[in-house]
C-alpha positions as CSV (number, residue, x, y, z in Angstrom):
1,M,85.7,90.3,88.7
2,S,88.3,88.2,87.0
3,A,91.7,87.5,88.6
4,E,93.3,89.6,85.9
5,T,91.0,92.6,86.5
6,N,91.5,92.2,90.3
7,L,95.3,92.2,89.8
8,N,95.2,95.4,87.8
9,S,93.0,97.2,90.3
10,Q,95.0,96.0,93.3
11,S,98.0,98.1,94.4
12,T,101.1,96.2,95.6
13,A,102.6,99.3,97.1
14,G,102.1,100.9,100.5
15,A,101.8,99.7,104.1
16,D,98.2,98.5,103.7
17,A,98.6,96.5,100.4
18,I,99.2,93.2,102.2
19,D,96.3,93.7,104.6
20,I,94.0,94.6,101.8
21,A,95.1,91.5,99.8
22,I,94.6,89.2,102.8
23,A,91.2,90.7,103.5
24,K,90.2,89.9,99.9
25,G,91.8,86.5,100.0
26,I,93.6,87.2,96.8
27,D,97.4,87.3,96.3
28,F,99.1,90.0,94.1
29,D,99.3,87.5,91.2
30,G,95.5,87.3,91.2
31,L,95.3,83.8,92.6
32,P,93.3,83.0,95.7
33,I,95.3,82.6,98.9
34,P,94.8,79.0,100.1
35,T,92.3,78.6,102.9
36,A,94.8,76.9,105.2
37,K,97.2,79.8,104.9
38,L,94.4,82.3,105.6
39,E,93.2,80.4,108.6
40,L,96.6,80.1,110.2
41,Y,97.3,83.8,109.6
42,Q,94.0,84.7,111.2
43,Q,94.7,82.4,114.2
44,V,98.1,83.9,114.8
45,M,96.8,87.5,114.4
46,A,94.0,86.8,116.9
47,L,96.6,85.7,119.4
48,E,98.7,88.8,118.7
49,A,95.6,91.0,119.1
50,N,95.2,89.7,122.7
51,R,98.9,90.2,123.7
52,Q,99.7,92.9,126.3
53,R,101.7,95.7,124.7
54,S,104.9,97.1,126.2
55,G,104.3,100.6,125.1
56,V,104.0,102.7,122.0
57,S,107.6,103.9,121.9
58,N,108.9,100.3,122.1
59,T,106.6,99.2,119.3
60,M,107.5,102.2,117.2
61,R,111.2,101.5,117.6
62,S,110.7,97.8,116.8
63,R,108.9,98.7,113.6
64,I,111.5,101.3,112.6
65,V,114.3,98.7,113.1
66,R,112.5,95.9,111.3
67,I,111.4,97.9,108.3
68,G,114.2,100.5,108.3
69,A,116.8,97.8,108.1
70,K,115.4,96.8,104.7
71,H,115.9,100.3,103.3
72,I,118.5,102.2,105.4
73,P,122.2,101.3,105.9
74,Q,123.1,100.2,109.4
75,E,125.2,103.2,110.4
76,E,122.5,105.6,109.1
77,L,119.7,103.8,110.8
78,D,121.6,103.7,114.1
79,R,122.3,107.4,113.8
80,K,118.6,108.2,113.0
81,L,117.4,106.1,116.0
82,V,119.8,108.0,118.4
83,D,118.9,111.4,116.9
84,A,115.2,110.6,117.4
85,G,115.8,109.7,121.0
86,F,115.5,105.9,120.7
87,A,118.1,103.4,121.8
88,P,120.8,102.6,119.2
89,L,120.8,99.3,117.4
90,K,121.5,96.3,119.6
91,D,124.2,93.7,118.7
92,K,121.5,91.1,118.1
93,E,119.5,93.4,115.8
94,I,122.7,94.2,113.8
95,A,123.4,90.5,113.5
96,F,119.9,89.6,112.5
97,F,119.1,92.4,110.1
98,Y,122.6,93.3,108.8
99,G,124.5,90.0,109.2
100,D,125.6,87.8,106.4
101,K,122.9,87.7,103.8
C-alpha cells in the first residue's frame, strides 16, 4: 500500500486515531514514524502500563480536564466538573491549561 493510499484510508479523527497510526508506524501525512521515536514511545508506555493507578474516578477527572480544556471554556468546564460530582478545577490546572497561551 502506498503512503498516499494509506493516508486516504487512515482517519485522523477520533480517540483511537493516534493509537492506530502508532501501531501502523505511519504518521497522518503517510510518512513512516522514525524508529527512534517509536522505540522511545513504546518504552515510556511500558513504564506507564506498570504504574499503580490511583482510581478510576481520579483518572476520569484527569482525562476530562486535560482534554476538556482544549474544547470547553474554563468556567463551563469547572461547572460541568462540579455538576458531575468531581472536584472543581485547581489553581494549578487553570494556570496550566488556561493561562497565557
